[in-house]
SEDRENLUM-640818 format. One record per residue (C-alpha): z, y, x; residue in one letter. Coordinates in steps of 0.001 Angstrom, whole numbers, plus 524288, in hexadecimal, padded with zeros to 5 digits. Example, Ala and Ser with C-alpha at 12.3 -4.5 7.8 and 13.67 -1.06 7.14 Angstrom:
# residues 2
GUTOR     pz     py     px  code
GUTOR  81E78  7EE6C  8300C     A
GUTOR  81BE4  7FBDC  83566     S
***
This chain:
# residues 341
GUTOR     pz     py     px  code
GUTOR  CCDB6  E2B76  4C84B     X
GUTOR  CC30D  E2AC5  4D2B4     X
GUTOR  CBB59  E1E3E  4D494     X
GUTOR  CB4A3  E19AA  4E0F3     X
GUTOR  CA639  E165F  4DF2E     X
GUTOR  CA2B1  E0D0E  4EA3E     X
GUTOR  C93E4  E0E18  4EA60     X
GUTOR  C88EB  E0763  4F1A6     X
GUTOR  C7A2E  E08A1  4F076     X
GUTOR  C6E5B  E00CC  4F45A     X
GUTOR  C6162  E07A8  4F62F     X
GUTOR  C5338  E050E  4F96E     X
GUTOR  C49E4  E0D50  5016E     X
GUTOR  C3B72  E0F32  503A4     X
GUTOR  C3375  E0D7A  50FE9     X
GUTOR  C2FC3  E1895  518F7     X
GUTOR  C236D  E1A4D  510D9     X
GUTOR  C2976  E1975  5034E     X
GUTOR  C3661  E2091  5055D     X
GUTOR  C392B  E2B61  4FB9E     X
GUTOR  C4088  E360C  50316     X
GUTOR  C4798  E3A08  4F69B     X
GUTOR  C4DB8  E2C93  4F552     X
GUTOR  C4CCF  E24C9  5020E     X
GUTOR  C564A  E1A88  4FCC8     X
GUTOR  C559D  E162D  4EE99     X
GUTOR  C6256  E10C8  4E90F     X
GUTOR  C6051  E0354  4E2FA     X
GUTOR  C6E6F  DFF42  4E06D     X
GUTOR  C7B60  E05FE  4DDB0     X
GUTOR  C87E4  DFE2E  4DF13     X
GUTOR  C95A7  E0370  4DD77     X
GUTOR  CA3E1  DFFBE  4DBA6     X
GUTOR  CAD77  E08AC  4D4AC     X
GUTOR  CBB72  E08DE  4D9C0     X
GUTOR  CC6C9  E101D  4D380     X
GUTOR  CD04B  E1879  4DB45     X
GUTOR  CD80F  E0C31  4DEB4     X
GUTOR  CCBA3  E059C  4E39D     X
GUTOR  CCB07  DFBD9  4D8A0     X
GUTOR  CBD48  DF7B7  4D4A4     X
GUTOR  CBA55  DFDFF  4C788     X
GUTOR  CABF6  DFA9F  4C5E2     X
GUTOR  C9F3B  DF7B4  4CCF9     X
GUTOR  C915A  DFCC1  4CBA9     X
GUTOR  C8498  DF6C7  4D03B     X
GUTOR  C76A1  DF9B7  4CC78     X
GUTOR  C695D  DF738  4D25F     X
GUTOR  C5F44  E0225  4D15E     X
GUTOR  C50B8  E00FD  4CEB6     X
GUTOR  C493C  E0851  4D967     X
GUTOR  C4057  E1396  4D5B7     X
GUTOR  C3C3D  E180E  4E355     X
GUTOR  C3B24  E0C57  4EC5F     X
GUTOR  C3577  E00C5  4E4ED     X
GUTOR  C352C  DF7E1  4F0DB     X
GUTOR  C4167  DF307  4F7A6     X
GUTOR  C4239  DF77C  505C1     X
GUTOR  C4212  DEB97  50EBE     X
GUTOR  C4E0A  DEFDB  5167C     X
GUTOR  C557F  DF324  50A12     X
GUTOR  C5260  DE5DF  50443     X
GUTOR  C57A8  DDEE9  51043     X
GUTOR  C649D  DE5FC  50EB6     X
GUTOR  C66EB  DE5CA  50002     X
GUTOR  C5F57  DD950  4FC87     X
GUTOR  C59B6  DDF73  4F04A     X
GUTOR  C4BE4  DDF51  4EADD     X
GUTOR  C44B1  DE8B4  4E1F2     X
GUTOR  C446D  DDEAD  4D70F     X
GUTOR  C5353  DDF4E  4D6CC     X
GUTOR  C527D  DEDA3  4D2D7     X
GUTOR  C47BE  DED87  4C8A3     X
GUTOR  C50C0  DEC3C  4BCD1     X
GUTOR  C5A8C  DF656  4C197     X
GUTOR  C5BB6  E0447  4BC8F     X
GUTOR  C56AD  E0FF9  4C42C     X
GUTOR  C5FA0  E185C  4CC8E     X
GUTOR  C62B4  E2381  4C2F5     X
GUTOR  C6748  E19DC  4B882     X
GUTOR  C6F95  E11F9  4C1FA     X
GUTOR  C7548  E1E27  4C832     X
GUTOR  C799F  E23CB  4BB1F     X
GUTOR  C8036  E16EC  4B7A6     X
GUTOR  C86C4  E16CD  4C4EB     X
GUTOR  C8C13  E2499  4C374     X
GUTOR  C9141  E2184  4B5DA     X
GUTOR  C97E8  E1590  4BBA5     X
GUTOR  C9DED  E1DC7  4C69A     X
GUTOR  CA4F5  E2677  4BCC5     X
GUTOR  CA9E2  E3448  4BEF7     X
GUTOR  CB44D  E336E  4C98B     X
GUTOR  CB024  E2BD9  4D591     X
GUTOR  CACBF  E2C8A  4E3F4     X
GUTOR  CA190  E250C  4EA2C     X
GUTOR  CA4C3  E1B84  4F51F     X
GUTOR  C9A21  E15B8  4FDB9     X
GUTOR  C9897  E0DAC  50A13     X
GUTOR  C9228  E17BF  512EC     X
GUTOR  C8B9A  E24A3  50FEC     X
GUTOR  C7E07  E20B5  50B22     X
GUTOR  C7F8C  E1C7D  4FCFA     X
GUTOR  C82F0  E29A5  4F713     X
GUTOR  C77A8  E303D  4FE1A     X
GUTOR  C6DC2  E2665  4F903     X
GUTOR  C7392  E2685  4EB5E     X
GUTOR  C723F  E3550  4EABD     X
GUTOR  C6475  E34D3  4F042     X
GUTOR  C60B3  E2BDF  4E504     X
GUTOR  C67E6  E349C  4DB55     X
GUTOR  C6054  E407C  4DFF1     X
GUTOR  C5362  E3936  4DF81     X
GUTOR  C557C  E3623  4D11C     X
GUTOR  C5AA6  E43B4  4CDE5     X
GUTOR  C6870  E3F1A  4CAAF     X
GUTOR  C73FA  E4860  4CAC6     X
GUTOR  C7AA2  E48B4  4D831     X
GUTOR  C88D5  E450C  4DA5D     X
GUTOR  C8BB5  E529F  4DF99     X
GUTOR  C8539  E5E97  4E582     X
GUTOR  C8C4C  E5CD6  4F271     X
GUTOR  C91D0  E5242  4FB7B     X
GUTOR  C972A  E466B  4F43E     X
GUTOR  CA474  E40FC  4F7FA     X
GUTOR  CA55A  E3226  4F912     X
GUTOR  CAC38  E2746  50097     X
GUTOR  CA499  E20AB  50B7A     X
GUTOR  CABD7  E13BF  50C4A     X
GUTOR  CA492  E0FFC  518A7     X
GUTOR  CAA9E  E1BEB  51F2D     X
GUTOR  CB81A  E193F  5196E     X
GUTOR  CB765  E0B25  51E2F     X
GUTOR  CB4C4  E1058  52BDE     X
GUTOR  CC031  E19DB  52B01     X
GUTOR  CC98A  E0EFA  5270E     X
GUTOR  CC4BA  E03DA  52FAA     X
GUTOR  CBD0F  E0A21  53AD2     X
GUTOR  CBB08  E173C  5417B     X
GUTOR  CB658  E1F0F  535BE     X
GUTOR  CA8AD  E2057  53B65     X
GUTOR  CA364  E126C  53C3E     X
GUTOR  C9C29  E0DF9  5300D     X
GUTOR  C9C5D  DFF8C  52C61     X
GUTOR  C92F5  DF80F  523BE     X
GUTOR  C9850  DF43C  51679     X
GUTOR  C97E7  DE5B4  51977     X
GUTOR  C9F33  DE7FA  5263E     X
GUTOR  CA9FE  DEF0C  51EDC     X
GUTOR  CAA81  DE429  514AB     X
GUTOR  CAC53  DDA0D  51F72     X
GUTOR  CB684  DE272  5264E     X
GUTOR  CBE88  DE36B  519CC     X
GUTOR  CBC88  DD4EE  516CC     X
GUTOR  CB6B7  DD785  50971     X
GUTOR  CB085  DCB95  50334     X
GUTOR  CA1A7  DCC47  50361     X
GUTOR  C9EAA  DC8DD  4F569     X
GUTOR  C9481  DD35A  4F26D     X
GUTOR  C86E1  DD56D  4F823     X
GUTOR  C85A5  DDFE6  50296     X
GUTOR  C7ABC  DEA08  50194     X
GUTOR  C7B23  DE9D9  4F2D2     X
GUTOR  C80F2  DF623  4ECF8     X
GUTOR  C8AC4  DEF1A  4E44A     X
GUTOR  C8F49  DE637  4EF54     X
GUTOR  C9082  DF102  4F96A     X
GUTOR  C97D3  DF9A1  4EFAF     X
GUTOR  CA124  DEE5F  4ECE4     X
GUTOR  CA3C9  DEC0B  4FB64     X
GUTOR  CA5DC  DFA93  4FDBC     X
GUTOR  CAF8A  DFB05  4F280     X
GUTOR  CB6EB  DEF50  4F815     X
GUTOR  CB7D8  DF61F  50544     X
GUTOR  CBD5A  E0251  4FED9     X
GUTOR  CC737  DFA63  4F716     X
GUTOR  CCB82  DF23C  502B6     X
GUTOR  CCBFC  DFDE5  50BE3     X
GUTOR  CD4E2  E04AD  50200     X
GUTOR  CD6AC  E111B  509EE     X
GUTOR  CD736  E1CBC  500AC     X
GUTOR  CDBB7  E2506  50C2E     X
GUTOR  CCE4B  E2464  512C1     X
GUTOR  CC73E  E289C  50666     X
GUTOR  CCA1D  E36A3  50A4C     X
GUTOR  CBEE2  E34AF  513FC     X
GUTOR  CB4A5  E3652  50976     X
GUTOR  CA66E  E391F  50CC3     X
GUTOR  C9C45  E42B9  507D9     X
GUTOR  C8E6B  E3F35  50420     X
GUTOR  C85B9  E4AEA  50756     X
GUTOR  C79CB  E47CA  4FF1A     X
GUTOR  C7D0E  E54F4  4F8F7     X
GUTOR  C82B1  E5EBE  502AB     X
GUTOR  C8B2F  E6A9D  4FF45     X
GUTOR  C832C  E74D3  4F81C     X
GUTOR  C89B8  E808B  4FEA8     X
GUTOR  C94B9  E848C  507D7     X
GUTOR  C9EA6  E847C  4FCD1     X
GUTOR  C9C2B  E7609  4FA25     X
GUTOR  C9BFB  E7146  5083D     X
GUTOR  CA4C7  E6599  50AEC     X
GUTOR  CB12D  E679B  512D8     X
GUTOR  CB808  E5A5D  512A4     X
GUTOR  CC4B1  E57A4  519D3     X
GUTOR  CC8AA  E49B4  51D42     X
GUTOR  CD4C8  E4495  52459     X
GUTOR  CCDC6  E437A  5317B     X
GUTOR  CC20D  E4CA0  5307B     X
GUTOR  CBB17  E56CE  5284C     X
GUTOR  CAD34  E576C  52303     X
GUTOR  CA478  E62D6  51F7E     X
GUTOR  C9783  E61AA  51829     X
GUTOR  C8F5F  E6E05  517EE     X
GUTOR  C85B5  E73EB  50E83     X
GUTOR  C7735  E73E4  511DD     X
GUTOR  C716A  E7C81  51C82     X
GUTOR  C6327  E7F8A  51F1E     X
GUTOR  C63C3  E796E  52C9E     X
GUTOR  C6CD9  E7528  5377C     X
GUTOR  C6CE3  E8285  53DFC     X
GUTOR  C71E5  E88F0  5318F     X
GUTOR  C7C32  E7E57  52FD0     X
GUTOR  C815E  E7FC2  53DAB     X
GUTOR  C830C  E8E68  53BE1     X
GUTOR  C8C0E  E8C79  5303E     X
GUTOR  C9A45  E8F85  5334F     X
GUTOR  C9FB5  E8486  52ADA     X
GUTOR  C9691  E7A90  5310C     X
GUTOR  C9ACF  E7E96  53EB9     X
GUTOR  CA944  E8002  53B92     X
GUTOR  CB333  E7660  5410A     X
GUTOR  CC09D  E7641  53A9D     X
GUTOR  CCBC6  E6CA5  53C32     X
GUTOR  CCAF5  E631A  530D3     X
GUTOR  CD9E5  E628B  53030     X
GUTOR  CDE28  E70D3  5307E     X
GUTOR  CD0B4  E773F  52EF3     X
GUTOR  CD2BA  E805A  53A8D     X
GUTOR  CC680  E8461  541E8     X
GUTOR  CC4FE  E7C2A  54E33     X
GUTOR  CC3BE  E81D0  55BCD     X
GUTOR  CB6E3  E7BDB  56006     X
GUTOR  CB66F  E752E  56D46     X
GUTOR  CA90E  E6EFD  56B4B     X
GUTOR  C9F2C  E7796  56463     X
GUTOR  C95D2  E721D  55A57     X
GUTOR  C8B3F  E6A2D  5612D     X
GUTOR  C812F  E5FC9  55E0F     X
GUTOR  C797A  E55EB  565ED     X
GUTOR  C701E  E5245  55AF6     X
GUTOR  C6F88  E5E09  551A6     X
GUTOR  C7553  E55E5  54693     X
GUTOR  C8374  E53E2  54A66     X
GUTOR  C8BB3  E5F07  54FB6     X
GUTOR  C994D  E5E26  555A4     X
GUTOR  CA441  E6707  559BF     X
GUTOR  CB272  E65D3  55DF4     X
GUTOR  CBD93  E6F0B  55B0F     X
GUTOR  CCC45  E6FB9  55C54     X
GUTOR  CD643  E723E  551BC     X
GUTOR  CE2D4  E7783  557BA     X
GUTOR  CEABC  E6EFE  54E92     X
GUTOR  CE285  E62A5  54CF3     X
GUTOR  CDADE  E6181  559A2     X
GUTOR  CCCC3  E5E03  55C97     X
GUTOR  CC2CE  E5D20  5519E     X
GUTOR  CB4B2  E589B  551F0     X
GUTOR  CAA69  E5D87  5486D     X
GUTOR  C9DB7  E5674  5458D     X
GUTOR  C92EF  E5D3C  53E20     X
GUTOR  C874C  E55B0  538B8     X
GUTOR  C7B1B  E5CFE  5347A     X
GUTOR  C7450  E5647  52913     X
GUTOR  C693D  E58F4  51F99     X
GUTOR  C6919  E577B  510E6     X
GUTOR  C5D70  E52DD  508F9     X
GUTOR  C583B  E60CD  50819     X
GUTOR  C57C6  E61FA  516DA     X
GUTOR  C632E  E6B7C  51787     X
GUTOR  C6D55  E69E8  5221D     X
GUTOR  C7BA9  E6775  51F48     X
GUTOR  C872E  E6446  527EF     X
GUTOR  C91D6  E59E6  527A9     X
GUTOR  C9D04  E5D4D  530C6     X
GUTOR  CA8D8  E54EB  533F2     X
GUTOR  CB4B0  E58BD  53C03     X
GUTOR  CBF36  E4FC3  5414B     X
GUTOR  CC8EB  E4E82  54C5F     X
GUTOR  CC456  E49E5  559B8     X
GUTOR  CCAC9  E46B7  566B0     X
GUTOR  CC8A0  E4CFE  573F1     X
GUTOR  CBF3B  E4251  57870     X
GUTOR  CB635  E44BF  56CEA     X
GUTOR  CB72F  E536D  56EE5     X
GUTOR  CB398  E51DA  57D43     X
GUTOR  CA80B  E492A  579C6     X
GUTOR  CA311  E533A  5700C     X
GUTOR  CA4A5  E5DC8  57A65     X
GUTOR  C9BA2  E55FE  58357     X
GUTOR  C91BA  E54AD  5785F     X
GUTOR  C92A6  E633F  575C1     X
GUTOR  C8EEC  E65EB  583F7     X
GUTOR  C83A3  E5C40  582D6     X
GUTOR  C7EF2  E62FE  5766E     X
GUTOR  C7FA7  E7025  57D4E     X
GUTOR  C7754  E6B12  5889F     X
GUTOR  C6D71  E658E  57EF0     X
GUTOR  C6CE4  E7291  577CD     X
GUTOR  C6ADD  E7A0D  58481     X
GUTOR  C5FC4  E70D6  58882     X
GUTOR  C596A  E725A  57B38     X
GUTOR  C5A78  E8129  57BE9     X
GUTOR  C549C  E8114  589AB     X
GUTOR  C4925  E78D1  584E9     X
GUTOR  C46F9  E81E7  57955     X
GUTOR  C4769  E8DE2  5823A     X
GUTOR  C3D87  E877C  58B54     X
GUTOR  C3490  E848C  57FC7     X
GUTOR  C35B2  E927C  57B08     X
GUTOR  C32D5  E97AC  588A0     X
GUTOR  C26C5  E8F00  589D7     X
GUTOR  C2257  E93EA  57CA9     X
GUTOR  C23D8  EA21A  580CB     X
GUTOR  C1CCB  E9F7B  58DAB     X
GUTOR  C11BD  E98EA  5863C     X
GUTOR  C1053  EA4CA  57D75     X
GUTOR  C1050  EADFF  5893B     X
GUTOR  C0614  EA57A  58FF9     X
GUTOR  BFD39  EA5EE  5840B     X
GUTOR  BFEAB  EB4B2  5834D     X
GUTOR  BFB7A  EB61F  591D3     X
GUTOR  BEF73  EAD6B  59092     X
GUTOR  BEB41  EB568  584DE     X
GUTOR  BEC58  EC22A  58C60     X
GUTOR  BE4B8  EBCB0  597F7     X
GUTOR  BDA3B  EB7AD  58EC7     X
GUTOR  BD8C4  EC51D  5887E     X
GUTOR  BD7AF  ECBC9  595C8     X
GUTOR  BCD6B  EC1EC  59A2E     X
GUTOR  BC538  EC46D  58E0A     X
GUTOR  BC68A  ED301  58FFB     X
***
């Protein structure tokens, strides 16, 4: 029987001068609610954490969470609290969070203290902020937790911006939403990316598909990979006939459009990201689109082509000036030698 672990964190940070790049955000509170498969509350967890890295509360953080350093002095340090938390979670569970930040920061703190990772690849979880948007909005808009609480008319009896309170509100939203059907739209945390091609993620959802690649040395190597550049219908998995070739206007997001003979127009979006080691990896999504969106992407493809041609012309001109400069220096050198002779 799988439990839902509705988790929320609070963290502190240093200033620009004191920031430790290995742990930019130090977790100072873990709050969680455990729900069973029927969404009944089984138990709760809450623990403050005594800081070991940032001993002064960041001014902006303090304004949000209304917590002072003296409140944390009698708490246990992160490794002790984390081990208690994992024991409380049990063996069969899935994390649920409001947004996509908490798991990243939790794992950053785990790595800093040398704790065993959850997995050696992407971690599946439920982003309840995303699921709320799928049920009540357009699937893309992200609402603040308090906004969602007000929308669902949940009584405000806990403090916001405290991990236990925010976890409780998030759990109430999940219980009141009560839409097991949308839980198929799970998310992946990519703190750890696939270690090789065999372990790459190929996830299929009711309305789109997602691919998460292994690491590449750089973007050029990634974009040469056949699986990265492929575009297959997420319904029947047939190769699409591409009508808009892969293009980018910012070198981070790439798009293309193709047609499946059976299921119509499909739009692919490819995001180039970097992991903590500086290696490049790719997250690609593919979904249906209409003719208007396809036409708009066709216009952007033409714009990208013009930009590329201008850039190439500038680079050719630079190279030509460089060659002319070298020739000029050689000519001056020859004249100088003749003059001396």
